[in-house]
MDAnalysis code that builds the backbone (N, CA, C; Angstrom):
import MDAnalysis as mda
import numpy as np

u = mda.Universe.empty(357, n_residues=119, atom_resindex=np.repeat(np.arange(119), 3), trajectory=True)
u.add_TopologyAttr("name", ["N", "CA", "C"] * 119)
u.add_TopologyAttr("resid", np.arange(1, 120))
u.add_TopologyAttr("resname", ["MET", "ILE", "LYS", "ALA", "ILE", "SER", "ARG", "THR", "PHE", "GLU", "ARG", "ASP", "GLY", "VAL", "PRO", "ARG", "GLN", "ARG", "SER", "HIS", "SER", "GLU", "GLY", "GLY", "ALA", "SER", "THR", "TYR", "VAL", "PHE", "ARG", "ASN", "THR", "PRO", "GLY", "TYR", "LEU", "ASP", "SER", "PHE", "SER", "VAL", "THR", "ASN", "LEU", "THR", "GLY", "VAL", "ALA", "GLY", "PHE", "VAL", "GLN", "ILE", "HIS", "ASP", "ALA", "THR", "SER", "THR", "ALA", "MET", "PRO", "THR", "ALA", "GLY", "ALA", "VAL", "PRO", "LEU", "GLN", "VAL", "PHE", "PRO", "LEU", "PRO", "ALA", "ASN", "GLU", "ALA", "ILE", "GLY", "VAL", "LYS", "ILE", "PRO", "PHE", "PHE", "GLY", "GLU", "ALA", "GLY", "LEU", "VAL", "ALA", "VAL", "ILE", "SER", "SER", "THR", "ALA", "ALA", "THR", "TYR", "THR", "VAL", "SER", "ALA", "ASN", "THR", "ALA", "PHE", "PHE", "TYR", "GLY", "MET", "THR", "ARG", "ASN"])
u.atoms.positions = np.array([
    [-18.233, 0.005, -19.289],
    [-17.877, 1.078, -20.350],
    [-17.442, 2.459, -19.624],
    [-16.382, 2.852, -20.454],
    [-16.156, 3.338, -19.665],
    [-16.777, 5.517, -20.097],
    [-16.715, 6.362, -19.491],
    [-17.778, 7.071, -20.113],
    [-16.695, 8.871, -19.731],
    [-16.641, 9.051, -20.429],
    [-15.677, 10.575, -19.820],
    [-16.670, 11.650, -19.693],
    [-15.677, 12.363, -18.687],
    [-16.708, 13.805, -18.083],
    [-16.503, 14.664, -18.450],
    [-14.977, 14.526, -18.556],
    [-14.051, 16.134, -19.233],
    [-12.769, 15.903, -18.676],
    [-12.252, 16.422, -19.827],
    [-10.304, 16.563, -20.168],
    [-9.943, 17.795, -18.040],
    [-9.200, 16.989, -17.877],
    [-8.469, 18.311, -16.534],
    [-6.674, 18.117, -16.609],
    [-6.722, 19.618, -16.997],
    [-5.126, 19.618, -16.545],
    [-4.738, 19.701, -14.764],
    [-3.747, 18.939, -14.929],
    [-2.497, 19.411, -13.644],
    [-1.991, 20.336, -13.608],
    [-0.805, 20.899, -12.727],
    [-0.213, 21.862, -12.812],
    [1.245, 21.576, -14.011],
    [0.893, 20.140, -13.952],
    [1.652, 19.365, -15.351],
    [1.526, 19.825, -16.089],
    [0.336, 20.372, -16.973],
    [-0.352, 20.493, -17.676],
    [-0.175, 18.793, -18.723],
    [-0.326, 17.306, -17.222],
    [-0.516, 16.656, -18.502],
    [-2.224, 16.334, -18.709],
    [-2.183, 16.092, -19.810],
    [-3.667, 15.900, -19.417],
    [-4.782, 14.454, -19.031],
    [-5.232, 14.667, -18.509],
    [-6.277, 13.848, -17.185],
    [-7.626, 13.148, -18.132],
    [-7.804, 12.355, -17.689],
    [-8.897, 11.655, -18.484],
    [-9.871, 11.469, -17.717],
    [-11.336, 11.731, -16.963],
    [-11.743, 11.178, -15.424],
    [-12.958, 10.142, -16.372],
    [-13.540, 9.248, -15.220],
    [-14.114, 7.763, -16.002],
    [-15.062, 7.669, -14.839],
    [-15.951, 7.459, -14.660],
    [-16.939, 6.667, -13.798],
    [-17.824, 5.222, -14.502],
    [-18.260, 4.496, -13.400],
    [-19.747, 3.506, -13.943],
    [-20.344, 3.930, -14.075],
    [-21.337, 3.853, -14.270],
    [-22.808, 3.880, -15.019],
    [-23.813, 3.956, -13.880],
    [-23.453, 2.421, -12.690],
    [-24.013, 2.103, -12.134],
    [-23.233, 1.257, -11.027],
    [-24.291, 0.746, -9.907],
    [-23.710, -0.706, -9.738],
    [-22.930, -1.865, -10.605],
    [-21.854, -2.198, -9.890],
    [-21.218, -2.975, -10.832],
    [-19.941, -3.586, -9.897],
    [-19.332, -4.514, -10.660],
    [-18.545, -5.528, -9.388],
    [-16.674, -5.320, -10.026],
    [-17.437, -4.761, -11.426],
    [-15.471, -4.877, -11.805],
    [-15.641, -3.269, -12.379],
    [-14.295, -2.850, -12.975],
    [-14.808, -1.442, -14.109],
    [-13.295, -1.719, -14.992],
    [-13.927, -0.604, -16.446],
    [-12.345, -0.774, -16.629],
    [-12.159, 0.519, -16.897],
    [-10.287, 0.349, -16.414],
    [-10.649, 2.204, -16.176],
    [-9.754, 2.973, -17.314],
    [-8.577, 1.753, -17.532],
    [-7.922, 1.644, -18.934],
    [-7.790, 0.731, -19.466],
    [-7.849, 0.584, -20.980],
    [-8.078, 0.264, -21.746],
    [-6.713, -0.691, -22.604],
    [-5.582, -0.181, -22.540],
    [-3.919, 0.796, -22.930],
    [-3.487, 0.996, -22.122],
    [-1.722, 0.723, -22.409],
    [-0.967, 0.864, -21.039],
    [-1.307, 2.508, -20.278],
    [-0.927, 2.824, -19.276],
    [-1.100, 3.745, -18.700],
    [-0.861, 3.976, -17.136],
    [-1.775, 5.689, -16.949],
    [-1.789, 5.396, -14.705],
    [-2.886, 5.807, -14.881],
    [-3.406, 5.169, -13.695],
    [-4.282, 5.519, -12.632],
    [-4.399, 6.608, -12.040],
    [-4.396, 8.188, -11.455],
    [-3.822, 8.969, -10.703],
    [-4.320, 9.040, -9.562],
    [-6.272, 9.120, -9.131],
    [-6.704, 8.610, -8.758],
    [-8.041, 7.421, -8.675],
    [-8.667, 7.176, -7.965],
    [-9.744, 6.252, -7.877],
    [-10.964, 6.579, -6.376],
    [-12.634, 6.318, -6.716],
    [-12.312, 5.954, -5.512],
    [-13.905, 5.167, -5.702],
    [-14.300, 4.382, -5.003],
    [-15.219, 3.468, -5.206],
    [-16.136, 3.500, -4.052],
    [-17.287, 3.229, -3.861],
    [-18.601, 3.567, -2.940],
    [-19.374, 2.376, -2.882],
    [-18.731, 1.457, -1.549],
    [-20.370, -0.046, -1.965],
    [-21.113, 0.318, -1.632],
    [-21.889, -0.510, -2.838],
    [-23.612, -0.300, -2.618],
    [-24.136, -0.947, -2.105],
    [-23.154, -2.181, -0.995],
    [-24.683, -2.798, -0.206],
    [-23.754, -2.972, 0.642],
    [-24.201, -4.202, 1.573],
    [-23.722, -4.115, 3.478],
    [-22.930, -5.336, 3.744],
    [-22.274, -5.012, 2.950],
    [-21.518, -5.993, 2.595],
    [-20.110, -5.975, 2.345],
    [-18.789, -6.134, 3.614],
    [-17.492, -5.447, 3.346],
    [-17.189, -6.390, 2.121],
    [-16.013, -5.575, 1.404],
    [-15.420, -6.980, 0.468],
    [-13.841, -6.233, 0.573],
    [-12.532, -6.412, -0.827],
    [-11.502, -6.009, -1.318],
    [-11.664, -5.183, -2.498],
    [-11.225, -4.076, -2.583],
    [-11.068, -3.679, -4.065],
    [-9.573, -3.913, -4.299],
    [-9.387, -4.417, -5.490],
    [-8.118, -4.822, -6.268],
    [-7.999, -3.891, -7.353],
    [-6.462, -3.843, -7.552],
    [-6.131, -2.830, -9.472],
    [-5.986, -3.985, -9.721],
    [-5.807, -3.925, -11.001],
    [-5.527, -5.212, -11.440],
    [-4.808, -4.655, -12.919],
    [-3.195, -5.498, -13.684],
    [-3.151, -4.713, -14.831],
    [-3.657, -6.151, -15.809],
    [-5.021, -4.965, -16.036],
    [-5.603, -6.001, -17.305],
    [-6.587, -5.368, -17.933],
    [-6.954, -5.546, -18.960],
    [-7.867, -5.498, -20.095],
    [-9.127, -5.767, -19.620],
    [-10.213, -4.674, -20.424],
    [-11.704, -5.601, -20.797],
    [-11.868, -6.815, -21.711],
    [-10.459, -7.081, -22.037],
    [-10.214, -8.363, -23.073],
    [-9.791, -9.281, -22.444],
    [-9.466, -9.225, -21.379],
    [-8.506, -10.524, -20.533],
    [-8.396, -9.548, -19.227],
    [-10.023, -10.037, -18.933],
    [-10.369, -9.522, -16.917],
    [-9.166, -10.039, -15.632],
    [-9.407, -9.766, -14.776],
    [-8.771, -10.723, -14.140],
    [-9.544, -12.089, -13.953],
    [-9.549, -13.628, -13.506],
    [-9.701, -13.779, -13.731],
    [-9.444, -14.837, -12.096],
    [-9.488, -15.136, -11.653],
    [-10.468, -16.607, -10.148],
    [-9.194, -16.594, -9.924],
    [-8.481, -16.270, -8.752],
    [-6.936, -16.182, -8.281],
    [-6.238, -15.861, -8.610],
    [-6.566, -14.240, -9.781],
    [-5.327, -13.693, -10.036],
    [-4.848, -12.872, -9.196],
    [-3.721, -11.946, -8.437],
    [-2.916, -11.898, -7.945],
    [-2.992, -10.180, -8.229],
    [-3.690, -9.214, -7.541],
    [-3.856, -7.582, -7.759],
    [-2.299, -7.316, -7.364],
    [-2.566, -5.710, -8.096],
    [-1.288, -5.241, -8.279],
    [-1.635, -4.530, -6.135],
    [-2.480, -4.043, -5.829],
    [-3.070, -3.724, -4.900],
    [-4.112, -3.555, -4.559],
    [-4.528, -3.542, -3.572],
    [-5.685, -3.929, -2.475],
    [-6.134, -2.831, -2.135],
    [-7.139, -2.418, -1.531],
    [-7.470, -1.638, 0.145],
    [-9.189, -2.169, 0.058],
    [-8.621, -2.170, 1.931],
    [-10.121, -2.534, 2.212],
    [-11.523, -1.712, 1.690],
    [-12.555, -2.267, 1.449],
    [-14.503, -1.587, 1.087],
    [-15.148, -1.830, 2.315],
    [-15.248, -1.340, 3.298],
    [-15.914, -0.656, 4.008],
    [-17.560, -1.099, 3.555],
    [-18.558, -1.802, 3.981],
    [-20.088, -2.059, 3.760],
    [-20.551, -1.079, 3.768],
    [-21.817, -0.521, 3.107],
    [-21.895, 0.841, 2.679],
    [-21.390, 1.830, 2.728],
    [-20.138, 1.900, 2.459],
    [-18.947, 3.224, 2.443],
    [-18.192, 3.770, 1.485],
    [-17.415, 4.361, 1.670],
    [-16.698, 4.847, 0.220],
    [-14.915, 4.996, 0.795],
    [-14.249, 4.488, -0.629],
    [-12.898, 5.010, 0.360],
    [-12.589, 5.897, -1.334],
    [-11.757, 6.380, -0.812],
    [-10.952, 6.942, -1.854],
    [-9.251, 6.895, -1.782],
    [-8.658, 6.596, -3.790],
    [-7.013, 6.279, -3.020],
    [-6.138, 7.505, -4.338],
    [-5.452, 8.137, -3.923],
    [-4.791, 9.359, -4.385],
    [-3.204, 8.832, -4.498],
    [-3.413, 7.435, -4.992],
    [-1.427, 6.781, -5.617],
    [-1.581, 6.930, -7.344],
    [-0.695, 6.951, -7.645],
    [-0.454, 6.515, -9.380],
    [-0.360, 5.444, -9.354],
    [-1.057, 4.518, -10.410],
    [-0.171, 2.765, -10.565],
    [-0.823, 2.701, -11.908],
    [0.762, 2.489, -11.721],
    [0.622, 1.999, -13.748],
    [0.501, 0.416, -14.155],
    [-0.333, 0.307, -15.289],
    [-0.583, -0.508, -15.593],
    [0.164, -0.984, -17.788],
    [0.566, -2.166, -17.467],
    [0.758, -2.081, -18.670],
    [0.420, -2.590, -19.880],
    [-1.145, -3.423, -19.386],
    [-2.287, -4.025, -20.376],
    [-3.097, -2.875, -20.058],
    [-3.884, -2.542, -19.131],
    [-4.196, -1.744, -18.738],
    [-4.688, -1.343, -17.297],
    [-6.007, -1.627, -16.606],
    [-5.875, -0.108, -15.135],
    [-7.298, -1.311, -15.091],
    [-7.847, -2.497, -14.684],
    [-8.984, -2.728, -14.228],
    [-9.349, -2.803, -12.396],
    [-10.355, -1.774, -11.950],
    [-10.298, -2.770, -10.763],
    [-11.802, -3.688, -10.020],
    [-11.438, -4.655, -9.724],
    [-12.757, -5.541, -9.524],
    [-12.909, -4.859, -7.106],
    [-13.905, -6.228, -7.170],
    [-14.469, -6.064, -5.719],
    [-14.086, -7.421, -5.572],
    [-13.505, -7.889, -4.841],
    [-13.269, -9.382, -4.249],
    [-13.772, -9.031, -3.094],
    [-14.296, -10.882, -2.684],
    [-13.973, -11.864, -1.343],
    [-12.840, -11.400, -0.259],
    [-11.940, -11.640, -1.062],
    [-10.743, -12.019, -0.508],
    [-9.599, -11.193, -1.013],
    [-9.142, -10.503, -0.038],
    [-7.284, -9.693, -0.315],
    [-6.614, -10.049, -1.515],
    [-6.077, -11.477, -1.021],
    [-4.030, -11.843, -1.337],
    [-4.766, -12.373, -2.999],
    [-5.940, -12.815, -3.676],
    [-5.996, -13.217, -4.334],
    [-7.874, -12.811, -4.581],
    [-7.853, -12.391, -6.202],
    [-8.914, -12.372, -6.874],
    [-10.345, -13.502, -6.852],
    [-11.534, -13.192, -5.717],
    [-12.460, -13.942, -6.059],
    [-13.588, -13.042, -6.031],
    [-13.984, -13.847, -6.983],
    [-15.423, -12.891, -6.883],
    [-16.491, -12.384, -5.853],
    [-17.442, -11.980, -6.145],
    [-17.745, -11.315, -5.147],
    [-19.228, -10.802, -5.537],
    [-20.126, -10.810, -4.725],
    [-21.787, -9.692, -5.103],
    [-21.537, -8.379, -4.992],
    [-20.525, -8.005, -4.052],
    [-21.223, -6.692, -3.830],
    [-20.743, -5.786, -5.517],
    [-21.476, -5.019, -5.065],
    [-21.246, -3.377, -6.308],
    [-21.405, -2.461, -5.787],
    [-20.523, -2.077, -6.124],
    [-20.304, -0.354, -6.186],
    [-20.499, 0.735, -7.076],
    [-19.730, 1.787, -6.955],
    [-19.928, 3.317, -7.941],
    [-18.667, 3.458, -8.149],
    [-17.549, 3.292, -9.269],
    [-16.115, 3.438, -9.707],
    [-16.095, 5.034, -10.435],
    [-15.397, 5.229, -9.516],
    [-14.967, 6.974, -10.320],
    [-13.481, 6.853, -10.280],
    [-12.730, 7.074, -11.668],
    [-11.473, 7.532, -11.495],
    [-10.624, 8.916, -12.196],
    [-9.194, 9.284, -12.463],
    [-9.063, 10.351, -13.147],
    [-7.510, 9.080, -13.812],
    [-7.469, 9.244, -15.592],
    [-6.030, 8.277, -15.832],
    [-5.378, 9.566, -16.836],
    [-4.418, 8.896, -16.902],
    [-3.238, 9.483, -18.176],
    [-2.736, 8.495, -18.760],
    [-2.272, 8.804, -20.094],
    [-1.451, 7.684, -20.548],
    [0.153, 7.860, -19.595],
])
């Protein structure tokens, strides 16, 4: 579920939407429609390291095991990462925690997701 916090405007005047997960989750849908994920952070709530993968997907077409991500970031155990690189998703943008880097492998890890999106 996407929870809107507020709209913000950067110097370019483009409205951006902030959203975050409600609690510990292993996947999070930042966008269900085409658009950009400008920045995000993920806080690992477990003592097991994993990988945060960004996929071009939606809540109705979530990545399945073996899906190849747009980008991958290491997620240390009990730590957080922050990324400020814009990603574009033609369908939408979904973050997942994977136990492998190259392809999506379902992980038991849970995390708190926060992101900034725009059209």
